[in-house]
TIVO-2410 file (N, C-alpha, C; in nm, 3 decimals):
# residues 89
REC num residu      c1      c2      c3 atome chaine
REC   1      M  -3.610   6.888  -4.002     N      A
REC   1      M  -3.660   6.806  -4.110    CA      A
REC   1      M  -3.638   6.658  -4.076     C      A
REC   2      M  -3.736   6.576  -4.105     N      A
REC   2      M  -3.729   6.433  -4.077    CA      A
REC   2      M  -3.706   6.357  -4.207     C      A
REC   3      D  -3.609   6.267  -4.205     N      A
REC   3      D  -3.587   6.176  -4.317    CA      A
REC   3      D  -3.647   6.041  -4.281     C      A
REC   4      Y  -3.682   5.963  -4.382     N      A
REC   4      Y  -3.747   5.835  -4.360    CA      A
REC   4      Y  -3.670   5.723  -4.429     C      A
REC   5      V  -3.660   5.611  -4.360     N      A
REC   5      V  -3.609   5.488  -4.418    CA      A
REC   5      V  -3.726   5.391  -4.417     C      A
REC   6      V  -3.770   5.349  -4.536     N      A
REC   6      V  -3.887   5.263  -4.549    CA      A
REC   6      V  -3.844   5.132  -4.613     C      A
REC   7      V  -3.875   5.021  -4.546     N      A
REC   7      V  -3.841   4.888  -4.597    CA      A
REC   7      V  -3.963   4.798  -4.584     C      A
REC   8      I  -3.967   4.694  -4.663     N      A
REC   8      I  -4.077   4.599  -4.652    CA      A
REC   8      I  -4.062   4.520  -4.523     C      A
REC   9      A  -3.942   4.470  -4.498     N      A
REC   9      A  -3.919   4.389  -4.377    CA      A
REC   9      A  -3.781   4.421  -4.321     C      A
REC  10      N  -3.768   4.402  -4.192     N      A
REC  10      N  -3.637   4.416  -4.130    CA      A
REC  10      N  -3.620   4.309  -4.023     C      A
REC  11      H  -3.495   4.282  -3.991     N      A
REC  11      H  -3.460   4.186  -3.886    CA      A
REC  11      H  -3.434   4.262  -3.757     C      A
REC  12      T  -3.479   4.208  -3.646     N      A
REC  12      T  -3.465   4.278  -3.519    CA      A
REC  12      T  -3.320   4.309  -3.485     C      A
REC  13      S  -3.230   4.214  -3.505     N      A
REC  13      S  -3.090   4.243  -3.472    CA      A
REC  13      S  -3.030   4.341  -3.572     C      A
REC  14      G  -3.076   4.338  -3.695     N      A
REC  14      G  -3.028   4.434  -3.795    CA      A
REC  14      G  -3.072   4.575  -3.762     C      A
REC  15      T  -3.194   4.589  -3.713     N      A
REC  15      T  -3.244   4.720  -3.674    CA      A
REC  15      T  -3.160   4.776  -3.560     C      A
REC  16      Y  -3.133   4.692  -3.461     N      A
REC  16      Y  -3.052   4.736  -3.347    CA      A
REC  16      Y  -2.913   4.778  -3.394     C      A
REC  17      Y  -2.851   4.695  -3.478     N      A
REC  17      Y  -2.716   4.724  -3.530    CA      A
REC  17      Y  -2.716   4.856  -3.606     C      A
REC  18      L  -2.812   4.875  -3.695     N      A
REC  18      L  -2.819   4.995  -3.777    CA      A
REC  18      L  -2.841   5.119  -3.692     C      A
REC  19      Q  -2.936   5.114  -3.601     N      A
REC  19      Q  -2.966   5.231  -3.520    CA      A
REC  19      Q  -2.848   5.267  -3.429     C      A
REC  20      T  -2.783   5.167  -3.374     N      A
REC  20      T  -2.667   5.193  -3.287    CA      A
REC  20      T  -2.554   5.258  -3.365     C      A
REC  21      N  -2.523   5.203  -3.481     N      A
REC  21      N  -2.414   5.257  -3.561    CA      A
REC  21      N  -2.449   5.391  -3.624     C      A
REC  22      F  -2.576   5.411  -3.657     N      A
REC  22      F  -2.620   5.539  -3.712    CA      A
REC  22      F  -2.604   5.648  -3.606     C      A
REC  23      A  -2.644   5.619  -3.484     N      A
REC  23      A  -2.631   5.716  -3.375    CA      A
REC  23      A  -2.484   5.751  -3.351     C      A
REC  24      K  -2.400   5.651  -3.356     N      A
REC  24      K  -2.256   5.673  -3.337    CA      A
REC  24      K  -2.199   5.759  -3.450     C      A
REC  25      A  -2.238   5.729  -3.574     N      A
REC  25      A  -2.190   5.805  -3.689    CA      A
REC  25      A  -2.236   5.951  -3.682     C      A
REC  26      K  -2.361   5.974  -3.640     N      A
REC  26      K  -2.411   6.111  -3.624    CA      A
REC  26      K  -2.329   6.187  -3.522     C      A
REC  27      Q  -2.300   6.120  -3.411     N      A
REC  27      Q  -2.225   6.185  -3.304    CA      A
REC  27      Q  -2.083   6.219  -3.351     C      A
REC  28      E  -2.017   6.123  -3.417     N      A
REC  28      E  -1.881   6.146  -3.465    CA      A
REC  28      E  -1.876   6.256  -3.571     C      A
REC  29      A  -1.981   6.265  -3.655     N      A
REC  29      A  -1.986   6.366  -3.760    CA      A
REC  29      A  -2.038   6.500  -3.710     C      A
REC  30      K  -2.083   6.500  -3.584     N      A
REC  30      K  -2.141   6.621  -3.523    CA      A
REC  30      K  -2.256   6.675  -3.608     C      A
REC  31      K  -2.343   6.583  -3.649     N      A
REC  31      K  -2.460   6.617  -3.730    CA      A
REC  31      K  -2.587   6.593  -3.649     C      A
REC  32      N  -2.687   6.675  -3.673     N      A
REC  32      N  -2.816   6.659  -3.610    CA      A
REC  32      N  -2.913   6.608  -3.717     C      A
REC  33      I  -2.924   6.479  -3.729     N      A
REC  33      I  -3.007   6.416  -3.831    CA      A
REC  33      I  -3.117   6.336  -3.762     C      A
REC  34      S  -3.240   6.356  -3.807     N      A
REC  34      S  -3.352   6.280  -3.753    CA      A
REC  34      S  -3.403   6.183  -3.859     C      A
REC  35      V  -3.412   6.058  -3.822     N      A
REC  35      V  -3.457   5.955  -3.916    CA      A
REC  35      V  -3.567   5.874  -3.850     C      A
REC  36      S  -3.671   5.848  -3.925     N      A
REC  36      S  -3.779   5.761  -3.880    CA      A
REC  36      S  -3.770   5.631  -3.961     C      A
REC  37      W  -3.768   5.519  -3.891     N      A
REC  37      W  -3.755   5.388  -3.956    CA      A
REC  37      W  -3.893   5.325  -3.966     C      A
REC  38      W  -3.938   5.294  -4.087     N      A
REC  38      W  -4.068   5.232  -4.108    CA      A
REC  38      W  -4.050   5.096  -4.172     C      A
REC  39      H  -4.131   5.001  -4.128     N      A
REC  39      H  -4.129   4.866  -4.189    CA      A
REC  39      H  -4.270   4.808  -4.184     C      A
REC  40      L  -4.295   4.718  -4.276     N      A
REC  40      L  -4.423   4.648  -4.279    CA      A
REC  40      L  -4.418   4.524  -4.190     C      A
REC  41      V  -4.306   4.452  -4.197     N      A
REC  41      V  -4.290   4.327  -4.122    CA      A
REC  41      V  -4.158   4.332  -4.047     C      A
REC  42      E  -4.160   4.287  -3.923     N      A
REC  42      E  -4.037   4.276  -3.845    CA      A
REC  42      E  -4.011   4.127  -3.819     C      A
REC  43      L  -3.894   4.080  -3.863     N      A
REC  43      L  -3.856   3.940  -3.847    CA      A
REC  43      L  -3.766   3.924  -3.725     C      A
REC  44      E  -3.804   3.834  -3.637     N      A
REC  44      E  -3.725   3.808  -3.517    CA      A
REC  44      E  -3.604   3.724  -3.555     C      A
REC  45      D  -3.485   3.775  -3.524     N      A
REC  45      D  -3.365   3.695  -3.552    CA      A
REC  45      D  -3.257   3.710  -3.445     C      A
REC  46      R  -3.295   3.760  -3.328     N      A
REC  46      R  -3.198   3.771  -3.219    CA      A
REC  46      R  -3.168   3.633  -3.163     C      A
REC  47      K  -3.041   3.608  -3.136     N      A
REC  47      K  -3.002   3.477  -3.082    CA      A
REC  47      K  -3.065   3.452  -2.945     C      A
REC  48      S  -3.095   3.560  -2.873     N      A
REC  48      S  -3.158   3.543  -2.742    CA      A
REC  48      S  -3.301   3.489  -2.754     C      A
REC  49      N  -3.360   3.502  -2.872     N      A
REC  49      N  -3.495   3.452  -2.896    CA      A
REC  49      N  -3.494   3.346  -3.005     C      A
REC  50      I  -3.393   3.265  -3.009     N      A
REC  50      I  -3.373   3.170  -3.118    CA      A
REC  50      I  -3.489   3.071  -3.133     C      A
REC  51      N  -3.557   3.038  -3.023     N      A
REC  51      N  -3.669   2.944  -3.031    CA      A
REC  51      N  -3.794   3.007  -3.091     C      A
REC  52      E  -3.796   3.138  -3.102     N      A
REC  52      E  -3.908   3.209  -3.164    CA      A
REC  52      E  -3.862   3.279  -3.292     C      A
REC  53      S  -3.751   3.237  -3.346     N      A
REC  53      S  -3.689   3.303  -3.460    CA      A
REC  53      S  -3.771   3.287  -3.588     C      A
REC  54      D  -3.767   3.393  -3.672     N      A
REC  54      D  -3.834   3.389  -3.802    CA      A
REC  54      D  -3.736   3.358  -3.914     C      A
REC  55      V  -3.612   3.332  -3.880     N      A
REC  55      V  -3.510   3.303  -3.981    CA      A
REC  55      V  -3.454   3.163  -3.961     C      A
REC  56      L  -3.398   3.108  -4.066     N      A
REC  56      L  -3.341   2.974  -4.062    CA      A
REC  56      L  -3.195   2.981  -4.020     C      A
REC  57      R  -3.159   2.906  -3.919     N      A
REC  57      R  -3.020   2.898  -3.874    CA      A
REC  57      R  -2.977   2.751  -3.877     C      A
REC  58      P  -2.932   2.706  -3.993     N      A
REC  58      P  -2.893   2.565  -4.002    CA      A
REC  58      P  -2.774   2.533  -3.913     C      A
REC  59      R  -2.776   2.414  -3.856     N      A
REC  59      R  -2.665   2.370  -3.772    CA      A
REC  59      R  -2.553   2.310  -3.854     C      A
REC  60      K  -2.587   2.258  -3.971     N      A
REC  60      K  -2.484   2.207  -4.062    CA      A
REC  60      K  -2.537   2.215  -4.204     C      A
REC  61      L  -2.445   2.218  -4.298     N      A
REC  61      L  -2.483   2.225  -4.439    CA      A
REC  61      L  -2.512   2.085  -4.493     C      A
REC  62      P  -2.607   2.073  -4.584     N      A
REC  62      P  -2.635   1.941  -4.643    CA      A
REC  62      P  -2.517   1.891  -4.725     C      A
REC  63      D  -2.504   1.761  -4.732     N      A
REC  63      D  -2.397   1.698  -4.809    CA      A
REC  63      D  -2.442   1.692  -4.956     C      A
REC  64      D  -2.442   1.806  -5.019     N      A
REC  64      D  -2.491   1.821  -5.156    CA      A
REC  64      D  -2.385   1.899  -5.233     C      A
REC  65      E  -2.353   1.856  -5.352     N      A
REC  65      E  -2.245   1.916  -5.428    CA      A
REC  65      E  -2.267   2.066  -5.453     C      A
REC  66      R  -2.389   2.105  -5.492     N      A
REC  66      R  -2.415   2.246  -5.520    CA      A
REC  66      R  -2.404   2.331  -5.393     C      A
REC  67      T  -2.454   2.278  -5.282     N      A
REC  67      T  -2.445   2.351  -5.156    CA      A
REC  67      T  -2.300   2.369  -5.114     C      A
REC  68      Q  -2.222   2.264  -5.127     N      A
REC  68      Q  -2.081   2.271  -5.091    CA      A
REC  68      Q  -2.006   2.372  -5.178     C      A
REC  69      K  -2.036   2.373  -5.306     N      A
REC  69      K  -1.971   2.468  -5.397    CA      A
REC  69      K  -2.006   2.611  -5.358     C      A
REC  70      Y  -2.133   2.635  -5.327     N      A
REC  70      Y  -2.176   2.769  -5.286    CA      A
REC  70      Y  -2.109   2.809  -5.154     C      A
REC  71      A  -2.105   2.718  -5.059     N      A
REC  71      A  -2.042   2.748  -4.930    CA      A
REC  71      A  -1.895   2.781  -4.948     C      A
REC  72      T  -1.828   2.712  -5.038     N      A
REC  72      T  -1.687   2.739  -5.066    CA      A
REC  72      T  -1.669   2.880  -5.120     C      A
REC  73      T  -1.759   2.925  -5.206     N      A
REC  73      T  -1.746   3.062  -5.258    CA      A
REC  73      T  -1.768   3.164  -5.147     C      A
REC  74      L  -1.857   3.135  -5.052     N      A
REC  74      L  -1.879   3.227  -4.941    CA      A
REC  74      L  -1.755   3.234  -4.853     C      A
REC  75      I  -1.696   3.120  -4.825     N      A
REC  75      I  -1.576   3.116  -4.741    CA      A
REC  75      I  -1.463   3.191  -4.809     C      A
REC  76      C  -1.451   3.175  -4.941     N      A
REC  76      C  -1.345   3.242  -5.016    CA      A
REC  76      C  -1.364   3.393  -5.021     C      A
REC  77      H  -1.486   3.440  -5.005     N      A
REC  77      H  -1.514   3.584  -5.011    CA      A
REC  77      H  -1.521   3.647  -4.872     C      A
REC  78      D  -1.464   3.582  -4.772     N      A
REC  78      D  -1.455   3.637  -4.637    CA      A
REC  78      D  -1.590   3.680  -4.581     C      A
REC  79      T  -1.685   3.587  -4.578     N      A
REC  79      T  -1.818   3.617  -4.525    CA      A
REC  79      T  -1.833   3.577  -4.379     C      A
REC  80      K  -1.723   3.549  -4.314     N      A
REC  80      K  -1.722   3.512  -4.173    CA      A
REC  80      K  -1.786   3.375  -4.147     C      A
REC  81      I  -1.799   3.293  -4.251     N      A
REC  81      I  -1.844   3.155  -4.231    CA      A
REC  81      I  -1.719   3.073  -4.203     C      A
REC  82      P  -1.713   3.006  -4.090     N      A
REC  82      P  -1.591   2.931  -4.058    CA      A
REC  82      P  -1.565   2.820  -4.157     C      A
REC  83      S  -1.438   2.801  -4.191     N      A
REC  83      S  -1.402   2.699  -4.289    CA      A
REC  83      S  -1.430   2.558  -4.236     C      A
REC  84      D  -1.446   2.542  -4.107     N      A
REC  84      D  -1.474   2.411  -4.050    CA      A
REC  84      D  -1.623   2.392  -4.018     C      A
REC  85      F  -1.710   2.471  -4.082     N      A
REC  85      F  -1.855   2.459  -4.061    CA      A
REC  85      F  -1.896   2.317  -4.098     C      A
REC  86      P  -1.973   2.249  -4.009     N      A
REC  86      P  -2.006   2.108  -4.033    CA      A
REC  86      P  -2.090   2.087  -4.160     C      A
REC  87      V  -2.058   1.983  -4.231     N      A
REC  87      V  -2.131   1.950  -4.354    CA      A
REC  87      V  -2.179   1.807  -4.347     C      A
REC  88      G  -2.271   1.775  -4.432     N      A
REC  88      G  -2.321   1.637  -4.440    CA      A
REC  88      G  -2.427   1.607  -4.336     C      A
REC  89      R  -2.462   1.480  -4.329     N      A
REC  89      R  -2.568   1.437  -4.238    CA      A
REC  89      R  -2.523   1.429  -4.094     C      A
***
């Protein structure tokens, strides 16, 4: 039996990460599961193709009060954003 994962869009690095970890989990669980991944749009976001990327990768955060407040909440929630991420112009 085939199971399906259907999404509107996916990121290339996310697809790789998911498929790799899914395969590992199947092997560790000793399960024979077949999954077909379907998407309408694939967004390029691999760092190796950064010049053709479909996602925004800001080099620094704007010097804006609301942005700074939001970034602080992300840092406080352990989102792997470095506390020394450059801000301002």
